[in-house]
All heavy atoms as an XYZ file, in Angstrom:
913
protein
N      11.197    -20.234     -7.284
C      10.123    -21.204     -7.308
C      10.679    -22.559     -6.877
O      11.747    -22.958     -7.317
C       9.523    -21.270     -8.713
C       8.288    -22.123     -8.771
S       7.513    -22.208    -10.384
C       6.841    -20.593    -10.548
N       9.932    -23.228     -6.025
C      10.410    -24.515     -5.513
C      10.132    -25.638     -6.508
O       9.379    -25.473     -7.473
C       9.711    -24.854     -4.190
O       8.330    -25.104     -4.453
C       9.874    -23.753     -3.165
N      10.738    -26.791     -6.245
C      10.524    -27.984     -7.075
C       9.049    -28.388     -7.015
O       8.456    -28.782     -8.015
C      11.431    -29.136     -6.589
C      11.129    -30.418     -7.328
C      12.886    -28.761     -6.731
N       8.455    -28.241     -5.823
C       7.050    -28.619     -5.661
C       6.127    -27.712     -6.483
O       5.172    -28.181     -7.100
C       6.653    -28.554     -4.178
C       7.494    -29.446     -3.316
C       8.446    -28.910     -2.471
C       7.344    -30.834     -3.370
C       9.221    -29.726     -1.669
C       8.133    -31.666     -2.580
C       9.071    -31.105     -1.734
O       9.840    -31.919     -0.958
N       6.438    -26.429     -6.491
C       5.620    -25.503     -7.282
C       5.768    -25.796     -8.768
O       4.792    -25.755     -9.523
C       6.034    -24.054     -7.001
C       5.704    -23.572     -5.626
S       6.430    -21.940     -5.411
C       5.344    -21.275     -4.186
N       6.981    -26.087     -9.187
C       7.224    -26.408    -10.595
C       6.458    -27.666    -10.996
O       5.839    -27.718    -12.068
C       8.731    -26.604    -10.842
O       9.425    -25.438    -10.404
C       9.018    -26.849    -12.308
N       6.460    -28.654    -10.123
C       5.733    -29.901    -10.408
C       4.226    -29.648    -10.498
O       3.542    -30.174    -11.372
C       6.029    -30.952     -9.334
C       5.407    -32.299     -9.613
C       5.953    -32.951    -10.872
O       7.124    -32.725    -11.205
O       5.192    -33.683    -11.531
N       3.704    -28.829     -9.595
C       2.278    -28.491     -9.637
C       1.939    -27.743    -10.922
O       0.930    -28.038    -11.566
C       1.891    -27.654     -8.420
C       0.440    -27.170     -8.382
C      -0.531    -28.347     -8.372
C       0.216    -26.278     -7.174
N       2.785    -26.795    -11.312
C       2.547    -26.073    -12.574
C       2.571    -27.018    -13.767
O       1.733    -26.904    -14.669
C       3.589    -24.965    -12.745
C       3.396    -23.744    -11.873
C       4.585    -22.806    -12.011
C       2.111    -23.026    -12.222
N       3.521    -27.948    -13.789
C       3.574    -28.928    -14.877
C       2.294    -29.755    -14.920
O       1.735    -30.007    -15.990
C       4.789    -29.857    -14.719
C       6.101    -29.133    -14.971
O       6.077    -28.033    -15.574
O       7.147    -29.664    -14.533
N       1.814    -30.172    -13.750
C       0.578    -30.958    -13.677
C      -0.612    -30.145    -14.201
O      -1.435    -30.654    -14.964
C       0.330    -31.400    -12.235
C      -0.982    -32.090    -12.040
N      -1.217    -33.384    -12.475
C      -2.143    -31.664    -11.490
C      -2.458    -33.723    -12.189
N      -3.041    -32.695    -11.580
N      -0.704    -28.885    -13.804
C      -1.818    -28.042    -14.248
C      -1.756    -27.777    -15.745
O      -2.787    -27.739    -16.421
C      -1.830    -26.716    -13.467
C      -2.147    -26.844    -11.974
C      -1.936    -25.502    -11.283
C      -3.554    -27.359    -11.764
N      -0.545    -27.605    -16.276
C      -0.398    -27.401    -17.718
C      -0.809    -28.649    -18.492
O      -1.414    -28.547    -19.558
C       1.035    -27.002    -18.059
C       1.356    -25.582    -17.646
C       2.819    -25.235    -17.868
O       3.630    -26.130    -18.212
O       3.150    -24.059    -17.681
N      -0.517    -29.832    -17.958
C      -0.904    -31.083    -18.620
C      -2.427    -31.238    -18.639
O      -2.985    -31.836    -19.553
C      -0.270    -32.284    -17.928
C       1.200    -32.464    -18.214
C       1.705    -33.811    -17.729
N       1.589    -33.979    -16.286
C       2.536    -33.656    -15.402
N       3.672    -33.143    -15.823
N       2.348    -33.851    -14.114
N      -3.111    -30.701    -17.614
C      -4.567    -30.792    -17.581
C      -5.221    -29.799    -18.532
O      -6.396    -29.925    -18.830
C      -5.078    -30.561    -16.165
C      -4.753    -31.709    -15.250
C      -5.647    -31.733    -14.044
O      -6.354    -30.788    -13.762
N      -5.625    -32.840    -13.339
N      -4.497    -28.807    -18.992
C      -5.003    -27.884    -19.993
C      -5.942    -26.812    -19.468
O      -6.728    -26.269    -20.222
N      -5.896    -26.478    -18.200
C      -6.721    -25.387    -17.659
C      -6.178    -24.054    -18.122
O      -5.172    -23.582    -17.616
N      -6.832    -23.468    -19.106
C      -6.284    -22.246    -19.691
C      -6.898    -20.976    -19.119
O      -6.249    -19.948    -19.083
C      -6.478    -22.244    -21.216
O      -7.867    -22.401    -21.495
C      -5.700    -23.367    -21.862
N      -8.131    -21.024    -18.696
C      -8.762    -19.820    -18.166
C      -8.611    -19.789    -16.648
O      -8.428    -20.834    -16.011
C     -10.260    -19.771    -18.514
O     -10.933    -20.824    -17.815
C     -10.496    -19.924    -20.008
N      -8.689    -18.610    -16.049
C      -8.624    -18.536    -14.584
C      -9.727    -19.359    -13.904
O      -9.497    -19.974    -12.870
C      -8.802    -17.045    -14.288
C      -8.322    -16.362    -15.510
C      -8.686    -17.281    -16.647
N     -10.906    -19.393    -14.509
C     -12.006    -20.175    -13.931
C     -11.662    -21.670    -13.916
O     -11.885    -22.357    -12.929
C     -13.287    -19.935    -14.718
C     -14.506    -20.658    -14.127
C     -15.779    -20.268    -14.814
N     -16.047    -18.856    -14.792
C     -16.633    -18.207    -13.775
N     -17.002    -18.869    -12.712
N     -16.842    -16.922    -13.831
N     -11.104    -22.170    -15.025
C     -10.722    -23.580    -15.087
C      -9.600    -23.887    -14.100
O      -9.603    -24.935    -13.452
C     -10.285    -23.946    -16.502
C     -11.421    -23.971    -17.500
C     -10.905    -24.133    -18.919
O      -9.781    -23.734    -19.229
N     -11.727    -24.712    -19.778
N      -8.661    -22.971    -13.978
C      -7.577    -23.166    -13.031
C      -8.110    -23.217    -11.610
O      -7.718    -24.084    -10.820
C      -6.546    -22.041    -13.169
C      -5.365    -22.090    -12.216
C      -4.563    -23.376    -12.408
C      -4.485    -20.877    -12.399
N      -9.025    -22.304    -11.275
C      -9.615    -22.289     -9.937
C     -10.370    -23.586     -9.675
O     -10.249    -24.173     -8.596
C     -10.548    -21.089     -9.792
C     -11.165    -20.976     -8.437
S      -9.945    -20.516     -7.232
C     -10.808    -19.238     -6.397
N     -11.154    -24.045    -10.647
C     -11.895    -25.299    -10.476
C     -10.949    -26.479    -10.256
O     -11.220    -27.353     -9.426
C     -12.791    -25.555    -11.694
C     -13.975    -24.613    -11.773
C     -14.753    -24.742    -13.079
O     -14.318    -25.507    -13.973
O     -15.780    -24.056    -13.203
N      -9.851    -26.488    -10.969
C      -8.874    -27.567    -10.815
C      -8.253    -27.537     -9.417
O      -8.156    -28.565     -8.750
C      -7.764    -27.454    -11.878
O      -8.358    -27.525    -13.173
C      -6.745    -28.573    -11.733
N      -7.841    -26.351     -8.964
C      -7.210    -26.239     -7.654
C      -8.186    -26.556     -6.524
O      -7.819    -27.188     -5.538
C      -6.615    -24.839     -7.472
C      -5.420    -24.515     -8.370
C      -5.016    -23.065     -8.211
C      -4.258    -25.446     -8.089
N      -9.448    -26.145     -6.674
C     -10.455    -26.482     -5.668
C     -10.681    -27.982     -5.655
O     -10.779    -28.605     -4.593
C     -11.774    -25.712     -5.930
C     -12.911    -26.274     -5.102
C     -11.596    -24.228     -5.629
N     -10.753    -28.588     -6.830
C     -10.938    -30.033     -6.920
C      -9.789    -30.808     -6.304
O      -9.976    -31.901     -5.773
N      -8.591    -30.259     -6.347
C      -7.425    -30.900     -5.758
C      -7.341    -30.644     -4.250
O      -6.504    -31.229     -3.572
C      -6.148    -30.386     -6.435
C      -6.044    -30.733     -7.902
S      -4.685    -29.878     -8.704
C      -3.339    -30.935     -8.271
N      -8.173    -29.752     -3.740
C      -8.154    -29.444     -2.310
C      -7.066    -28.465     -1.909
O      -6.692    -28.393     -0.745
N      -6.548    -27.703     -2.870
C      -5.466    -26.766     -2.575
C      -5.954    -25.365     -2.215
O      -5.156    -24.529     -1.817
C      -4.517    -26.670     -3.777
C      -3.783    -27.960     -4.122
C      -2.980    -27.782     -5.396
C      -2.882    -28.371     -2.972
N      -7.242    -25.118     -2.365
C      -7.794    -23.795     -2.083
C      -8.590    -23.860     -0.790
O      -9.463    -24.710     -0.625
C      -8.716    -23.324     -3.229
C      -7.972    -23.291     -4.557
C      -9.337    -21.989     -2.910
C      -6.934    -22.209     -4.676
N      -8.300    -22.957      0.127
C      -9.016    -22.871      1.397
C     -10.259    -22.001      1.186
O     -10.143    -20.811      0.892
C      -8.100    -22.257      2.453
C      -8.723    -22.220      3.821
O      -9.935    -22.465      3.967
O      -7.994    -21.931      4.769
N     -11.440    -22.588      1.352
C     -12.690    -21.859      1.109
C     -12.854    -20.675      2.046
O     -13.360    -19.623      1.651
C     -13.890    -22.813      1.229
C     -13.945    -23.825      0.145
N     -14.430    -23.546     -1.106
C     -13.541    -25.115      0.112
C     -14.334    -24.612     -1.868
N     -13.796    -25.586     -1.153
N     -12.444    -20.827      3.292
C     -12.563    -19.720      4.240
C     -11.738    -18.530      3.793
O     -12.214    -17.385      3.818
C     -12.108    -20.168      5.650
O     -12.916    -21.264      6.056
C     -12.229    -19.036      6.648
N     -10.527    -18.773      3.366
C      -9.684    -17.673      2.917
C     -10.203    -17.058      1.622
O     -10.043    -15.859      1.405
C      -8.240    -18.142      2.763
C      -7.569    -18.605      4.062
C      -6.124    -19.015      3.805
C      -7.637    -17.535      5.128
N     -10.844    -17.852      0.781
C     -11.468    -17.300     -0.430
C     -12.586    -16.329     -0.057
O     -12.713    -15.260     -0.650
C     -12.027    -18.415     -1.313
S     -10.779    -19.375     -2.152
N     -13.393    -16.709      0.935
C     -14.478    -15.826      1.377
C     -13.910    -14.548      1.984
O     -14.400    -13.449      1.703
C     -15.376    -16.529      2.391
C     -16.203    -17.646      1.790
C     -17.242    -18.175      2.746
C     -16.627    -18.996      3.833
N     -17.611    -19.660      4.696
N     -12.875    -14.680      2.785
C     -12.257    -13.506      3.404
C     -11.714    -12.574      2.334
O     -11.918    -11.350      2.386
C     -11.138    -13.932      4.382
C     -10.316    -12.734      4.829
C     -11.727    -14.651      5.573
N     -11.041    -13.125      1.356
C     -10.489    -12.321      0.273
C     -11.584    -11.592     -0.492
O     -11.477    -10.400     -0.771
C      -9.678    -13.205     -0.677
C      -9.017    -12.512     -1.858
C      -8.031    -11.469     -1.387
C      -8.329    -13.533     -2.734
N     -12.677    -12.295     -0.814
C     -13.790    -11.668     -1.535
C     -14.400    -10.533     -0.718
O     -14.689     -9.453     -1.255
C     -14.855    -12.713     -1.865
N     -14.578    -10.744      0.576
C     -15.155     -9.702      1.435
C     -14.222     -8.503      1.500
O     -14.651     -7.353      1.364
C     -15.447    -10.265      2.850
C     -15.709     -9.155      3.854
C     -16.625    -11.218      2.796
N     -12.931     -8.745      1.675
C     -11.982     -7.627      1.759
C     -11.911     -6.851      0.447
O     -11.837     -5.619      0.446
C     -10.615     -8.148      2.179
C     -10.587     -8.583      3.637
C      -9.259     -9.189      4.015
N      -8.178     -8.237      3.936
C      -7.647     -7.612      4.984
N      -8.101     -7.864      6.184
N      -6.648     -6.776      4.827
N     -11.934     -7.564     -0.683
C     -11.953     -6.876     -1.977
C     -13.203     -6.009     -2.118
O     -13.149     -4.895     -2.625
C     -11.906     -7.875     -3.134
C     -10.519     -8.247     -3.580
C     -10.127     -9.566     -3.661
C      -9.599     -7.277     -3.963
C      -8.866     -9.920     -4.083
C      -8.337     -7.609     -4.385
C      -7.966     -8.933     -4.446
O      -6.713     -9.275     -4.868
N     -14.354     -6.525     -1.700
C     -15.602     -5.773     -1.829
C     -15.592     -4.529     -0.939
O     -16.027     -3.461     -1.363
C     -16.804     -6.655     -1.493
C     -18.139     -5.962     -1.618
C     -18.454     -5.456     -3.018
O     -17.866     -5.952     -3.998
O     -19.306     -4.550     -3.130
N     -15.102     -4.650      0.281
C     -15.018     -3.480      1.160
C     -14.095     -2.438      0.534
O     -14.417     -1.238      0.493
C     -14.550     -3.869      2.580
C     -14.245     -2.638      3.411
C     -15.599     -4.726      3.268
N     -12.958     -2.873      0.011
C     -12.026     -1.941     -0.638
C     -12.670     -1.285     -1.857
O     -12.516     -0.077     -2.085
C     -10.746     -2.669     -1.031
N     -13.412     -2.064     -2.634
C     -14.082     -1.514     -3.819
C     -15.114     -0.473     -3.423
O     -15.210      0.592     -4.038
C     -14.739     -2.643     -4.619
C     -15.278     -2.197     -5.977
C     -16.010     -3.318     -6.679
N     -17.278     -3.622     -6.043
C     -18.372     -2.856     -6.137
N     -18.346     -1.741     -6.816
N     -19.497     -3.210     -5.556
N     -15.884     -0.765     -2.372
C     -16.894      0.185     -1.904
C     -16.244      1.480     -1.401
O     -16.769      2.565     -1.611
C     -17.739     -0.438     -0.778
C     -18.650     -1.543     -1.223
C     -19.815     -1.032     -2.048
O     -20.157      0.144     -2.024
N     -20.424     -1.924     -2.792
N     -15.105      1.352     -0.747
C     -14.410      2.535     -0.257
C     -13.843      3.362     -1.409
O     -13.878      4.584     -1.377
C     -13.311      2.139      0.718
C     -13.863      1.637      2.035
S     -12.592      1.151      3.194
C     -11.863      2.754      3.542
N     -13.358      2.692     -2.439
C     -12.867      3.405     -3.619
C     -14.000      4.138     -4.328
O     -13.777      5.151     -4.979
C     -12.175      2.446     -4.576
C     -10.830      1.963     -4.086
C     -10.233      0.896     -4.972
O     -10.836      0.564     -6.020
O      -9.161      0.380     -4.620
N     -15.218      3.618     -4.193
C     -16.382      4.257     -4.804
C     -16.844      5.475     -4.005
O     -17.795      6.141     -4.397
C     -17.522      3.254     -4.942
N     -16.203      5.743     -2.865
C     -16.521      6.931     -2.104
C     -17.258      6.704     -0.796
O     -17.549      7.664     -0.080
N     -17.570      5.473     -0.468
C     -18.238      5.187      0.802
C     -17.220      5.186      1.935
O     -16.068      4.811      1.736
C     -18.923      3.821      0.754
C     -20.049      3.798     -0.228
O     -20.951      4.618     -0.176
N     -19.997      2.858     -1.161
N     -17.671      5.594      3.130
C     -16.765      5.481      4.259
C     -16.679      4.010      4.662
O     -17.439      3.176      4.180
C     -17.173      6.386      5.425
C     -18.492      5.994      6.051
O     -18.868      4.823      6.074
N     -19.207      6.965      6.574
N     -15.756      3.700      5.543
C     -15.483      2.298      5.865
C     -16.703      1.584      6.441
O     -17.013      0.458      6.041
C     -14.322      2.198      6.837
C     -13.953      0.760      7.154
C     -12.853      0.675      8.155
C     -13.392      1.173      9.450
N     -12.565      1.051     10.598
N     -17.404      2.222      7.359
C     -18.567      1.578      7.984
C     -19.645      1.290      6.955
O     -20.210      0.188      6.922
C     -19.125      2.465      9.111
O     -18.070      2.756     10.023
C     -20.250      1.774      9.841
N     -19.954      2.272      6.094
C     -20.953      2.055      5.054
C     -20.508      0.972      4.080
O     -21.314      0.147      3.637
C     -21.236      3.354      4.295
C     -21.973      4.374      5.137
O     -22.566      3.975      6.166
O     -21.953      5.564      4.781
N     -19.224      0.966      3.747
C     -18.701     -0.054      2.836
C     -18.874     -1.443      3.433
O     -19.231     -2.397      2.741
C     -17.233      0.215      2.535
N     -18.654     -1.554      4.733
C     -18.808     -2.849      5.387
C     -20.279     -3.262      5.419
O     -20.606     -4.429      5.187
C     -18.201     -2.798      6.788
C     -16.669     -2.705      6.743
S     -15.868     -2.331      8.307
C     -16.164     -3.818      9.219
N     -21.192     -2.317      5.674
C     -22.626     -2.646      5.664
C     -23.084     -3.061      4.272
O     -23.860     -4.011      4.114
C     -23.469     -1.472      6.163
C     -23.549     -1.411      7.648
C     -22.987     -0.471      8.462
C     -24.218     -2.334      8.516
N     -23.257     -0.763      9.773
C     -24.012     -1.899      9.847
C     -24.956     -3.495      8.308
C     -24.523     -2.575     10.940
C     -25.463     -4.174      9.407
C     -25.250     -3.715     10.705
N     -22.627     -2.364      3.233
C     -22.994     -2.733      1.864
C     -22.471     -4.127      1.509
O     -23.124     -4.883      0.791
C     -22.461     -1.691      0.880
C     -23.158     -0.328      0.951
C     -22.380      0.704      0.143
C     -24.593     -0.432      0.469
N     -21.315     -4.454      2.040
C     -20.754     -5.777      1.803
C     -21.602     -6.857      2.466
O     -21.796     -7.931      1.900
C     -19.294     -5.831      2.304
O     -18.543     -4.817      1.615
C     -18.670     -7.191      2.055
N     -22.144     -6.568      3.653
C     -23.016     -7.555      4.310
C     -24.246     -7.828      3.463
O     -24.714     -8.963      3.398
C     -23.472     -7.086      5.710
O     -24.298     -5.944      5.593
C     -22.306     -6.816      6.615
N     -24.755     -6.789      2.813
C     -25.935     -6.966      1.958
C     -25.603     -7.785      0.725
O     -26.387     -8.638      0.305
C     -26.509     -5.606      1.573
C     -27.105     -4.860      2.751
C     -27.536     -3.450      2.402
O     -27.441     -3.063      1.207
O     -27.952     -2.731      3.317
N     -24.437     -7.539      0.134
C     -24.064     -8.265     -1.086
C     -23.862     -9.754     -0.805
O     -24.306    -10.601     -1.582
C     -22.786     -7.676     -1.680
C     -22.339     -8.425     -2.913
C     -21.153     -7.793     -3.577
C     -20.779     -8.601     -4.812
N     -19.736     -7.967     -5.584
N     -23.193    -10.080      0.295
C     -22.855    -11.468      0.578
C     -23.804    -12.143      1.568
O     -23.572    -13.289      1.948
C     -21.423    -11.576      1.097
C     -20.410    -11.289      0.013
C     -19.647    -10.135      0.031
C     -20.234    -12.168     -1.045
C     -18.734     -9.864     -0.965
C     -19.329    -11.912     -2.044
C     -18.578    -10.755     -1.996
O     -17.681    -10.489     -2.983
N     -24.862    -11.446      1.977
C     -25.854    -12.012      2.917
C     -25.170    -12.600      4.151
O     -25.368    -13.770      4.508
C     -26.721    -13.062      2.241
S     -27.658    -12.424      0.865
N     -24.329    -11.795      4.771
C     -23.635    -12.236      5.976
C     -23.763    -11.158      7.039
O     -24.282    -10.077      6.777
C     -22.164    -12.534      5.684
S     -21.233    -11.109      5.095
N     -23.302    -11.449      8.220
C     -23.433    -10.495      9.316
C     -22.342     -9.431      9.238
O     -21.278     -9.640      8.653
C     -23.341    -11.218     10.658
O     -22.030    -11.691     10.869
N     -22.629     -8.313      9.876
C     -21.642     -7.241      9.975
C     -20.427     -7.742     10.757
O     -19.293     -7.397     10.436
C     -22.261     -6.012     10.658
C     -21.314     -4.846     10.747
C     -21.110     -4.012      9.660
C     -20.618     -4.592     11.918
C     -20.239     -2.942      9.736
C     -19.749     -3.526     12.011
C     -19.554     -2.712     10.917
O     -18.684     -1.661     10.995
N     -20.665     -8.559     11.756
C     -19.564     -9.095     12.554
C     -18.635     -9.956     11.710
O     -17.422     -9.948     11.917
C     -20.098     -9.900     13.744
C     -20.688     -9.035     14.827
C     -19.716     -7.989     15.346
O     -18.545     -8.324     15.614
O     -20.121     -6.822     15.471
N     -19.182    -10.699     10.743
C     -18.328    -11.510      9.875
C     -17.453    -10.608      9.007
O     -16.254    -10.842      8.856
C     -19.156    -12.458      9.003
C     -18.274    -13.317      8.134
C     -17.573    -14.380      8.678
C     -18.110    -13.032      6.788
C     -16.730    -15.155      7.906
C     -17.274    -13.794      5.999
C     -16.589    -14.855      6.563
O     -15.741    -15.608      5.791
N     -18.054     -9.561      8.443
C     -17.281     -8.628      7.615
C     -16.209     -7.959      8.471
O     -15.061     -7.823      8.055
C     -18.206     -7.581      6.949
C     -17.399     -6.505      6.254
C     -19.150     -8.253      5.976
N     -16.589     -7.560      9.660
C     -15.642     -6.919     10.580
C     -14.478     -7.866     10.884
O     -13.310     -7.466     10.907
C     -16.383     -6.537     11.860
C     -15.593     -5.741     12.836
C     -16.524     -5.294     13.986
N     -15.746     -4.785     15.054
C     -15.209     -5.502     16.026
N     -15.411     -6.800     16.055
N     -14.502     -4.953     16.967
N     -14.782     -9.122     11.096
C     -13.753    -10.124     11.357
C     -12.816    -10.272     10.159
O     -11.596    -10.346     10.314
C     -14.430    -11.459     11.674
C     -13.509    -12.589     12.023
C     -14.354    -13.751     12.500
C     -13.851    -15.055     12.015
N     -14.653    -16.182     12.437
N     -13.386    -10.272      8.964
C     -12.567    -10.373      7.751
C     -11.628     -9.179      7.607
O     -10.488     -9.327      7.185
C     -13.452    -10.481      6.516
S     -14.367    -12.022      6.395
N     -12.135     -8.009      7.951
C     -11.350     -6.784      7.789
C     -10.284     -6.658      8.872
O      -9.139     -6.332      8.582
C     -12.268     -5.549      7.774
C     -11.470     -4.265      7.868
C     -13.135     -5.554      6.528
N     -10.639     -6.911     10.119
C      -9.731     -6.637     11.227
C      -8.906     -7.825     11.705
O      -7.807     -7.646     12.197
C     -10.508     -6.091     12.426
C     -11.010     -4.694     12.205
C     -12.361     -4.431     12.202
C     -10.126     -3.650     11.995
C     -12.840     -3.150     12.000
C     -10.577     -2.369     11.782
C     -11.940     -2.124     11.796
O     -12.386     -0.856     11.585
N      -9.416     -9.039     11.607
C      -8.743    -10.152     12.251
C      -8.039    -11.100     11.300
O      -7.164    -11.828     11.721
C      -9.719    -10.917     13.146
C     -10.219    -10.020     14.245
C     -11.491     -9.491     14.206
C      -9.394     -9.665     15.299
C     -11.947     -8.638     15.206
C      -9.826     -8.814     16.298
C     -11.109     -8.313     16.248
O     -11.534     -7.469     17.219
N      -8.415    -11.135     10.037
C      -7.693    -11.953      9.071
C      -6.640    -11.091      8.401
O      -6.670    -10.862      7.204
C      -8.641    -12.534      8.016
C      -9.486    -13.677      8.510
C     -10.840    -13.515      8.736
C      -8.923    -14.919      8.729
C     -11.624    -14.569      9.177
C      -9.695    -15.982      9.167
C     -11.038    -15.798      9.389
O     -11.801    -16.844      9.821
N      -5.693    -10.603      9.171
C      -4.679     -9.705      8.634
C      -3.414    -10.434      8.212
O      -2.517     -9.817      7.660
C      -4.316     -8.626      9.668
O      -3.850     -9.273     10.853
C      -5.512     -7.753      9.988
N      -3.327    -11.723      8.473
C      -2.118    -12.464      8.134
C      -2.160    -13.044      6.727
O      -1.236    -13.699      6.300
C      -1.871    -13.570      9.149
C      -3.037    -14.539      9.250
O      -4.147    -14.174      8.831
O      -2.839    -15.652      9.754
N      -3.235    -12.772      5.990
C      -3.352    -13.268      4.627
C      -2.527    -12.370      3.724
O      -2.572    -11.153      3.829
C      -4.825    -13.275      4.172
C      -5.642    -14.175      5.092
C      -4.945    -13.728      2.732
C      -7.117    -14.059      4.856
N      -1.779    -12.951      2.820
C      -0.899    -12.186      1.945
C      -1.710    -11.545      0.825
O      -1.897    -12.122     -0.232
C       0.184    -13.109      1.365
C       1.204    -12.327      0.576
O       1.300    -11.114      0.702
N       1.953    -13.021     -0.238
N      -2.225    -10.342      1.100
C      -3.031     -9.624      0.118
C      -2.519     -8.191      0.035
O      -3.087     -7.283      0.625
C      -4.503     -9.622      0.516
C      -5.100    -11.003      0.566
S      -6.847    -10.994      0.975
C      -6.821    -10.410      2.640
N      -1.409     -7.961     -0.657
C      -0.836     -6.616     -0.693
C      -1.785     -5.619     -1.346
O      -2.420     -5.908     -2.349
C       0.436     -6.800     -1.517
C       0.218     -8.033     -2.306
C      -0.688     -8.907     -1.481
N      -1.892     -4.464     -0.726
C      -2.677     -3.380     -1.303
C      -4.151     -3.383     -0.973
O      -4.830     -2.401     -1.207
N      -4.689     -4.468     -0.431
C      -6.113     -4.517     -0.129
C      -6.329     -3.960      1.260
O      -5.783     -4.462      2.225
C      -6.658     -5.950     -0.191
C      -6.419     -6.538     -1.563
C      -8.145     -5.972      0.134
C      -6.779     -7.987     -1.656
N      -7.129     -2.939      1.349
C      -7.488     -2.347      2.630
C      -6.270     -1.941      3.446
O      -6.236     -2.121      4.636
C      -8.340     -3.309      3.457
C      -9.697     -3.639      2.890
C     -10.364     -4.688      3.752
C     -10.564     -2.412      2.818
N      -5.292     -1.385      2.805
C      -4.121     -1.003      3.579
C      -4.205      0.462      3.972
O      -4.758      0.787      5.001
C      -2.852     -1.294      2.787
O      -2.915     -0.651      1.533
N      -3.687      1.347      3.154
C      -3.613      2.749      3.539
C      -4.979      3.419      3.586
O      -5.265      4.189      4.489
C      -2.710      3.495      2.560
C      -1.283      3.026      2.610
C      -0.447      3.696      1.545
O      -0.938      4.639      0.914
O       0.697      3.277      1.360
N      -5.860      3.128      2.629
C      -7.140      3.825      2.586
C      -7.983      3.537      3.812
O      -8.632      4.421      4.346
C      -7.907      3.454      1.318
O      -8.170      2.072      1.291
N      -7.968      2.315      4.306
C      -8.756      1.967      5.477
C      -8.107      2.516      6.732
O      -8.771      3.038      7.611
C      -8.935      0.440      5.591
C      -9.601      0.072      6.898
C      -9.754     -0.067      4.437
N      -6.783      2.431      6.814
C      -6.099      2.905      8.015
C      -6.279      4.400      8.197
O      -6.411      4.880      9.303
C      -4.619      2.545      7.950
C      -4.380      1.058      8.124
C      -2.928      0.693      7.948
O      -2.108      1.597      7.724
O      -2.617     -0.492      8.045
N      -6.315      5.162      7.101
C      -6.501      6.600      7.213
C      -7.887      6.936      7.728
O      -8.066      7.863      8.490
C      -6.287      7.266      5.846
C      -4.857      7.289      5.407
C      -4.745      7.937      4.044
C      -3.322      7.836      3.522
N      -3.220      8.320      2.156
N      -8.879      6.179      7.300
C     -10.258      6.481      7.656
C     -10.707      5.772      8.920
O     -11.703      6.106      9.525
C     -11.175      6.086      6.499
C     -12.577      6.588      6.671
C     -13.390      6.368      5.428
O     -12.833      6.326      4.329
O     -14.604      6.232      5.569
N      -9.955      4.791      9.325
C     -10.365      3.935     10.437
C     -10.418      4.693     11.751
O      -9.535      5.475     12.071
C      -9.392      2.766     10.562
O      -9.722      1.991     11.678
N     -11.489      4.448     12.487
C     -11.568      4.983     13.840
C     -11.303      3.878     14.842
O     -11.155      4.129     16.016
C     -12.965      5.578     14.112
O     -13.945      4.567     13.884
C     -13.214      6.773     13.222
N     -11.247      2.648     14.374
C     -10.978      1.501     15.223
C      -9.512      1.134     15.144
O      -8.680      1.938     14.726
N      -9.176     -0.083     15.523
C      -7.782     -0.505     15.491
C      -7.265     -0.587     14.062
O      -8.004     -0.913     13.149
C      -7.818     -1.886     16.140
C      -9.217     -2.350     15.991
C     -10.073     -1.115     15.982
N      -6.007     -0.246     13.868
C      -5.404     -0.306     12.540
C      -5.326     -1.748     12.079
O      -5.157     -2.662     12.877
C      -4.010      0.319     12.572
N      -5.432     -1.949     10.774
C      -5.432     -3.306     10.236
C      -4.079     -3.989     10.377
O      -4.001     -5.196     10.428
C      -5.824     -3.282      8.758
C      -7.247     -2.869      8.477
C      -7.473     -2.817      6.979
C      -8.223     -3.818      9.112
N      -3.016     -3.194     10.441
C      -1.700     -3.808     10.483
C      -1.134     -3.899     11.889
O      -0.075     -4.434     12.082
C      -0.721     -3.004      9.612
O      -0.720     -1.651     10.067
C      -1.123     -3.068      8.160
N      -1.800     -3.347     12.873
C      -1.263     -3.403     14.231
C      -1.904     -4.539     15.006
O      -2.984     -5.001     14.685
C      -1.509     -2.083     14.951
O      -2.888     -1.914     15.184
N      -1.225     -4.967     16.027
C      -1.746     -6.017     16.886
C      -2.189     -5.393     18.193
O      -1.530     -4.508     18.725
C      -0.690     -7.088     17.144
C      -0.268     -7.770     15.895
N      -1.051     -8.722     15.269
C       0.820     -7.634     15.117
C      -0.455     -9.147     14.199
N       0.683     -8.499     14.075
N      -3.281     -5.856     18.732
C      -3.771     -5.328     19.996
C      -2.884     -5.801     21.134
O      -2.371     -6.904     21.119
C      -5.199     -5.792     20.250
C      -6.170     -5.194     19.293
C      -7.547     -5.604     19.660
N      -8.473     -5.020     18.711
C      -9.769     -5.082     18.835
N     -10.306     -5.698     19.842
N     -10.553     -4.523     17.945
N      -2.739     -4.939     22.098
C      -1.983     -5.316     23.285
C      -2.906     -5.247     24.484
O      -3.959     -4.630     24.441
C      -0.792     -4.378     23.508
O      -1.295     -3.046     23.672
C       0.179     -4.426     22.331
N      -2.512     -5.870     25.537
C      -3.329     -5.879     26.739
C      -2.884     -4.826     27.739
O      -3.055     -4.979     28.938
C      -3.261     -7.264     27.405
C      -3.983     -8.298     26.581
O      -4.943     -7.969     25.900
N      -3.524     -9.529     26.636
N      -2.310     -3.742     27.256
C      -1.874     -2.681     28.142
C      -3.078     -1.882     28.621
O      -3.970     -1.579     27.855
C      -0.895     -1.745     27.422
C       0.389     -2.434     27.048
C       1.314     -1.458     26.363
C       2.600     -2.125     25.940
N       3.469     -1.228     25.207
N      -3.052     -1.552     29.882
C      -4.122     -0.736     30.437
C      -3.787      0.741     30.258
O      -2.642      1.136     30.378
C      -4.330     -1.038     31.923
C      -4.852     -2.405     32.150
C      -5.047     -2.627     33.624
N      -5.575     -3.948     33.845
C      -6.706     -4.170     34.473
N      -7.399     -3.181     34.961
N      -7.131     -5.398     34.629
N      -4.811      1.496     30.002
C      -4.607      2.943     29.892
C      -4.512      3.540     31.284
O      -5.235      3.139     32.181
C      -5.761      3.584     29.134
C      -5.787      3.178     27.696
C      -6.855      3.917     26.989
N      -6.865      3.538     25.589
C      -7.735      3.942     24.724
N      -8.702      4.749     25.103
N      -7.668      3.563     23.475
N      -3.633      4.544     31.461
C      -3.500      5.161     32.794
C      -4.711      5.979     33.166
O      -5.480      6.410     32.412
C      -2.280      6.044     32.669
C      -1.946      6.135     31.225
C      -2.700      5.061     30.513
């Protein structure tokens, strides 16, 4: 843990945020939480939850669009293009096994097929 992280933890402990909700409110108020990444994380968790419930990936993504009132393209973007977010275990093996599209962990190349 860095000195900066230790200082931030000391500051948060002094403010007395004991519940996860209070901690989140404090971090959002300080501007340390990226709202876009929060939305991406929530969408990816929901798709993973739907898949664990037995839905295939496409159906899970459509159900997620209904829950969050967003477009299928936004959910697709969260699943396929925001892959650099450090979220271990979310949509990893289960999606890759069922996926008919590009794998979540691979990068597209511009190679032409023969």
